[in-house]
Backbone as CSV, one residue per row, in Angstrom:
resi,resn,N_x,N_y,N_z,CA_x,CA_y,CA_z,C_x,C_y,C_z
1,MET,19.844,5.856,23.632,19.826,7.279,23.356,18.617,7.910,24.050
2,ASN,18.837,9.062,24.620,17.778,9.821,25.270,16.697,10.139,24.226
3,PRO,15.428,9.879,24.531,14.353,10.126,23.553,14.289,11.567,23.053
4,VAL,14.757,12.520,23.842,14.705,13.919,23.413,15.555,14.144,22.160
5,HIS,16.552,13.290,21.944,17.456,13.462,20.811,17.010,12.698,19.560
6,GLN,15.929,11.959,19.639,15.451,11.194,18.488,14.513,12.039,17.641
7,ASN,14.522,11.786,16.370,13.640,12.488,15.420,13.755,14.003,15.521
8,ARG,14.978,14.497,15.680,15.125,15.944,15.805,15.006,16.624,14.456
9,ARG,14.677,17.896,14.557,14.559,18.749,13.383,15.007,20.145,13.777
10,ALA,15.340,20.923,12.784,15.686,22.321,13.048,14.431,23.054,13.496
11,LEU,14.543,23.813,14.555,13.413,24.592,15.053,13.219,25.846,14.214
12,SER,11.998,26.313,14.154,11.697,27.571,13.459,12.179,28.737,14.315
13,ALA,12.251,29.911,13.714,12.673,31.111,14.450,11.763,31.364,15.645
14,THR,10.462,31.200,15.472,9.507,31.403,16.567,9.750,30.400,17.688
15,GLU,9.977,29.139,17.330,10.246,28.110,18.340,11.540,28.400,19.090
16,ILE,12.548,28.885,18.388,13.827,29.211,19.028,13.640,30.345,20.028
17,VAL,12.926,31.396,19.632,12.695,32.532,20.537,11.925,32.076,21.774
18,THR,10.924,31.236,21.589,10.140,30.724,22.713,11.008,29.891,23.644
19,GLN,11.778,28.978,23.086,12.658,28.123,23.894,13.727,28.947,24.606
20,LEU,14.287,29.932,23.911,15.326,30.782,24.498,14.771,31.572,25.673
21,SER,13.553,32.060,25.539,12.901,32.787,26.624,12.687,31.881,27.835
22,GLN,12.281,30.651,27.602,12.076,29.697,28.697,13.397,29.319,29.350
23,LEU,14.439,29.154,28.556,15.752,28.779,29.081,16.339,29.879,29.949
24,ASN,16.243,31.118,29.496,16.834,32.247,30.211,15.963,32.776,31.336
25,GLY,14.676,32.509,31.312,13.797,33.021,32.346,13.457,34.484,32.124
26,GLU,12.884,35.082,33.132,12.395,36.460,33.030,13.508,37.478,32.835
27,GLN,14.694,37.191,33.331,15.776,38.173,33.259,16.399,38.269,31.871
28,ALA,16.155,37.276,31.029,16.668,37.255,29.651,18.187,37.423,29.609
29,LEU,18.854,36.816,30.563,20.312,36.853,30.597,20.862,35.467,30.313
30,GLY,22.023,35.416,29.762,22.673,34.130,29.602,22.790,33.671,28.180
31,TRP,21.987,32.715,27.797,22.072,32.122,26.474,21.610,33.117,25.423
32,ARG,22.382,33.172,24.328,22.065,34.070,23.217,22.141,33.285,21.912
33,LEU,21.466,33.784,20.916,21.537,33.211,19.577,22.613,33.978,18.818
34,ILE,23.709,33.274,18.482,24.821,33.907,17.766,25.249,32.997,16.626
35,ASP,25.195,33.529,15.422,25.644,32.806,14.222,25.077,31.392,14.136
36,GLY,23.795,31.256,14.387,23.134,29.966,14.242,23.402,28.972,15.355
37,SER,23.893,29.462,16.490,24.157,28.595,17.646,23.628,29.245,18.913
38,LEU,23.365,28.402,19.909,23.094,28.900,21.258,24.441,29.073,21.933
39,GLU,24.663,30.218,22.530,25.964,30.495,23.135,25.804,31.174,24.489
40,LYS,26.659,30.753,25.426,26.705,31.389,26.739,28.128,31.330,27.263
41,THR,28.558,32.419,27.908,29.882,32.471,28.512,29.735,32.445,30.029
42,TYR,30.463,31.543,30.638,30.482,31.377,32.091,31.799,31.911,32.625
43,SER,31.749,32.593,33.776,32.956,33.136,34.400,33.247,32.414,35.703
44,PHE,34.542,32.272,36.000,34.989,31.552,37.189,36.104,32.327,37.885
45,LYS,36.437,31.905,39.100,37.469,32.584,39.886,38.877,32.306,39.379
46,ASN,39.081,31.106,38.835,40.437,30.722,38.436,40.395,29.602,37.396
47,TYR,41.569,29.229,36.938,41.678,28.203,35.898,41.173,26.847,36.387
48,TYR,41.459,26.520,37.621,41.030,25.228,38.172,39.504,25.092,38.112
49,GLU,38.774,26.120,38.528,37.312,26.075,38.479,36.806,26.005,37.040
50,THR,37.478,26.718,36.155,37.079,26.699,34.748,37.230,25.302,34.162
51,VAL,38.365,24.670,34.422,38.605,23.326,33.885,37.662,22.302,34.522
52,ALA,37.354,22.470,35.792,36.394,21.566,36.444,35.030,21.676,35.759
53,PHE,34.629,22.893,35.424,33.369,23.105,34.705,33.422,22.440,33.327
54,VAL,34.519,22.619,32.613,34.673,22.008,31.284,34.561,20.491,31.385
55,ASN,35.171,19.904,32.392,35.080,18.456,32.568,33.645,18.014,32.844
56,ALA,32.914,18.793,33.615,31.510,18.463,33.885,30.668,18.587,32.616
57,VAL,30.937,19.605,31.808,30.236,19.758,30.532,30.559,18.571,29.628
58,ALA,31.810,18.146,29.618,32.209,16.993,28.806,31.466,15.730,29.243
59,PHE,31.258,15.571,30.528,30.518,14.417,31.041,29.078,14.440,30.518
60,ILE,28.437,15.605,30.596,27.068,15.744,30.083,27.035,15.460,28.584
61,ALA,27.966,16.044,27.851,27.998,15.869,26.395,28.154,14.400,26.024
62,ASN,29.010,13.702,26.735,29.214,12.287,26.459,27.950,11.483,26.790
63,ALA,27.343,11.775,27.927,26.146,11.049,28.346,24.987,11.271,27.371
64,GLU,24.862,12.476,26.849,23.765,12.815,25.942,24.130,12.591,24.475
65,ASP,25.391,12.313,24.201,25.892,12.176,22.833,25.509,13.397,21.993
66,HIS,25.713,14.565,22.603,25.444,15.851,21.949,26.519,16.814,22.447
67,HIS,27.446,17.161,21.573,28.690,17.809,21.992,28.762,19.271,21.564
68,PRO,28.954,20.167,22.532,29.066,21.591,22.205,30.491,21.943,21.775
69,ASP,30.628,23.100,21.176,31.938,23.703,20.969,32.252,24.462,22.253
70,LEU,33.484,24.350,22.707,33.912,25.018,23.936,35.111,25.908,23.641
71,ALA,35.095,27.117,24.188,36.243,28.024,24.120,36.657,28.308,25.556
72,LEU,37.869,27.957,25.891,38.357,27.987,27.268,39.456,29.024,27.424
73,SER,39.377,29.805,28.491,40.474,30.696,28.879,40.655,30.562,30.386
74,TYR,41.503,31.375,30.969,41.848,31.239,32.382,40.616,31.214,33.279
75,SER,39.714,32.148,33.088,38.568,32.251,34.000,37.223,32.280,33.278
76,LYS,37.200,31.840,32.035,35.950,31.842,31.274,35.862,30.610,30.392
77,CYS,34.629,30.209,30.149,34.351,29.149,29.186,33.095,29.537,28.413
78,THR,33.214,29.568,27.095,32.067,29.820,26.240,31.599,28.487,25.678
79,VAL,30.302,28.232,25.825,29.686,26.989,25.371,28.763,27.337,24.207
80,ARG,28.907,26.595,23.100,28.072,26.816,21.907,27.431,25.506,21.481
81,PHE,26.120,25.517,21.401,25.364,24.348,20.944,24.686,24.644,19.614
82,ASN,24.759,23.695,18.698,23.890,23.620,17.529,23.869,22.164,17.097
83,THR,22.923,21.813,16.255,22.770,20.423,15.853,23.188,20.303,14.394
84,HIS,24.379,19.759,14.186,24.959,19.710,12.850,24.115,18.904,11.869
85,ASP,23.539,17.797,12.328,22.821,16.933,11.386,21.483,17.513,10.927
86,VAL,20.974,18.542,11.591,19.759,19.211,11.105,20.082,20.610,10.591
87,GLN,21.350,20.970,10.643,21.830,22.275,10.181,21.066,23.427,10.819
88,GLY,20.927,23.353,12.132,20.233,24.405,12.863,20.210,24.108,14.343
89,ILE,19.286,24.731,15.024,19.119,24.537,16.460,17.922,23.615,16.668
90,SER,18.114,22.614,17.516,17.057,21.637,17.795,16.748,21.631,19.286
91,VAL,15.755,20.830,19.662,15.431,20.694,21.084,16.612,20.124,21.866
92,SER,17.453,19.342,21.216,18.635,18.785,21.888,19.541,19.885,22.418
93,ASP,19.679,20.961,21.660,20.529,22.073,22.091,19.982,22.729,23.356
94,PHE,18.685,22.956,23.395,18.076,23.561,24.578,18.112,22.607,25.767
95,PHE,17.890,21.340,25.514,17.929,20.338,26.578,19.318,20.307,27.221
96,CYS,20.351,20.238,26.393,21.715,20.177,26.924,22.142,21.504,27.556
97,ALA,21.700,22.620,26.987,22.006,23.925,27.574,21.439,24.022,28.991
98,SER,20.245,23.521,29.196,19.655,23.561,30.541,20.426,22.665,31.506
99,LYS,20.939,21.540,31.014,21.756,20.670,31.871,23.059,21.342,32.263
100,VAL,23.659,22.091,31.333,24.891,22.826,31.634,24.605,23.902,32.674
101,ASP,23.522,24.648,32.515,23.150,25.664,33.510,22.956,25.037,34.892
102,ALA,22.390,23.848,34.934,22.128,23.175,36.218,23.407,22.849,36.970
103,LEU,24.526,22.791,36.282,25.796,22.518,36.964,26.119,23.614,37.990
104,LEU,25.679,24.822,37.735,26.020,25.941,38.608,24.845,26.455,39.430
105,ALA,23.731,25.724,39.377,22.535,26.149,40.124,22.689,25.853,41.608
């Protein structure tokens, strides 16, 4: 198991805001805090690109053993991370969110 996922705990509101700011950068676009989860919607040209992205996210989730909720449509995919075993958002969510963003960098 990746050491980042060991000994996790729910982050405080201040820690979440700090991590979210670092994840999104200066433009503050992308990942948002919605209903206790980190959420971001990605747009694509067509269904094929969307499904390819979903498969890449699934690969990351399997490798990290940290699985997001995914909502898929023809040209969009919404990714939601939270850590069920700590009943909140942990460093694992931010770590995996950054890996998902790197797929399109």
